[in-house]
C-alpha positions as CSV (number, residue, x, y, z in Angstrom):
1,X,81.8,83.0,130.6
2,X,81.8,79.7,131.5
3,X,84.3,78.5,134.7
4,X,85.3,74.9,136.1
5,X,83.0,74.3,139.2
6,X,84.1,75.9,142.9
7,X,85.5,72.0,143.7
8,X,87.9,72.0,140.9
9,X,89.4,75.2,140.6
10,X,90.2,74.0,144.9
11,X,91.0,70.8,144.5
12,X,93.5,72.1,141.2
13,X,94.5,75.0,144.0
14,X,94.9,72.2,146.2
15,X,97.3,70.0,144.1
16,X,99.6,73.0,143.1
17,X,100.7,74.8,146.1
18,X,100.7,71.5,147.8
19,X,103.2,70.5,144.7
20,X,105.5,72.8,145.2
21,X,103.9,75.5,142.3
22,X,102.8,78.3,144.9
23,X,102.8,80.9,141.5
24,X,100.4,78.1,139.7
25,X,98.1,78.0,142.6
26,X,97.6,82.0,142.8
27,X,96.1,82.3,139.4
28,X,92.9,80.9,141.0
29,X,92.8,83.4,143.6
30,X,91.3,86.8,143.7
31,X,93.3,89.8,143.8
32,X,91.5,90.6,147.2
33,X,91.1,87.2,148.2
34,X,90.6,87.2,152.3
35,X,92.2,84.1,154.6
36,X,91.7,83.8,158.2
37,X,94.3,81.1,159.8
38,X,95.3,80.6,163.6
39,X,97.3,83.8,164.5
40,X,96.6,85.8,161.1
41,X,94.2,87.2,159.3
42,X,95.0,88.3,156.1
43,X,94.4,90.6,153.3
44,X,94.8,90.8,148.8
45,X,96.9,87.4,146.9
46,X,100.2,89.4,147.8
47,X,99.8,88.2,151.5
48,X,97.9,85.6,150.7
49,X,101.1,84.4,148.6
50,X,103.3,85.4,151.5
51,X,101.6,83.8,153.9
52,X,101.5,79.7,151.4
53,X,105.4,80.4,150.0
54,X,106.6,80.9,152.9
55,X,104.6,77.3,154.1
56,X,104.9,75.2,151.3
57,X,108.5,74.8,150.7
58,X,107.8,72.5,154.4
59,X,106.2,70.5,152.9
60,X,106.9,66.4,152.9
61,X,104.0,64.8,151.3
62,X,100.6,65.0,151.5
63,X,97.6,63.4,153.2
64,X,94.2,64.0,151.5
65,X,90.9,63.4,154.9
66,X,88.2,64.7,152.6
67,X,86.7,66.5,150.6
68,X,83.0,68.9,150.9
69,X,81.9,71.2,147.9
70,X,78.6,72.7,148.6
71,X,77.7,74.7,145.3
72,X,80.3,78.2,145.8
73,X,81.9,76.5,149.0
74,X,83.9,73.4,149.4
75,X,85.5,72.0,152.8
76,X,89.2,69.9,152.6
77,X,90.7,68.2,155.4
78,X,94.1,66.8,154.7
79,X,97.4,66.2,157.1
80,X,100.1,68.7,155.6
81,X,103.1,66.5,156.5
82,X,106.4,68.1,157.5
83,X,109.3,67.2,158.9
84,X,107.8,68.1,162.5
85,X,104.6,66.2,162.0
86,X,103.1,63.8,159.4
87,X,99.6,63.7,161.3
88,X,98.7,66.5,162.9
89,X,95.3,67.2,160.5
90,X,94.4,70.7,158.9
91,X,91.0,71.8,157.4
92,X,90.2,74.4,154.7
93,X,86.9,76.2,154.0
94,X,86.8,77.7,150.6
95,X,84.7,80.0,149.0
96,X,84.5,80.3,145.0
97,X,83.7,83.2,142.9
98,X,83.6,83.7,139.3
99,X,86.7,80.6,139.1
100,X,88.8,82.4,141.8
101,X,89.2,81.6,145.0
102,X,87.7,84.7,147.7
103,X,88.6,84.2,150.3
104,X,89.9,80.7,152.8
105,X,89.1,80.1,156.5
106,X,92.4,77.2,157.2
107,X,92.2,75.6,160.9
108,X,95.1,73.9,162.3
109,X,97.5,73.2,165.3
110,X,100.5,76.0,164.8
111,X,102.2,74.0,167.7
112,X,101.8,70.3,165.6
113,X,104.1,72.3,163.4
114,X,107.1,73.8,165.1
115,X,110.0,72.1,165.3
116,X,111.1,68.4,167.3
117,X,110.8,68.9,170.7
118,X,114.3,67.8,172.2
119,X,115.0,65.1,174.5
């Protein structure tokens, strides 16, 4: 069976979840995905879905910075825009095998996505 390129898979996944369609995004994720993110290590599609679904509704927009692909590895850099920030960058490195995302390493500044400071 021929699969889309890793780059195409990741872009389809990214467009789906940032567009609010978490379920479509999850069709591109392996059941045994692992994810390392600030403050949390996730294992399995259910845990990953809950993590993404918890953040996706906060998005007010997305600003793309750059993308790089090298075989089964794809890196995206972008600005997840929320009520709290529009300028805090995020970086994510994916590994894709057999048309599914099997690993994600996500880097972002957690404090930037907290509630805005008062006063």
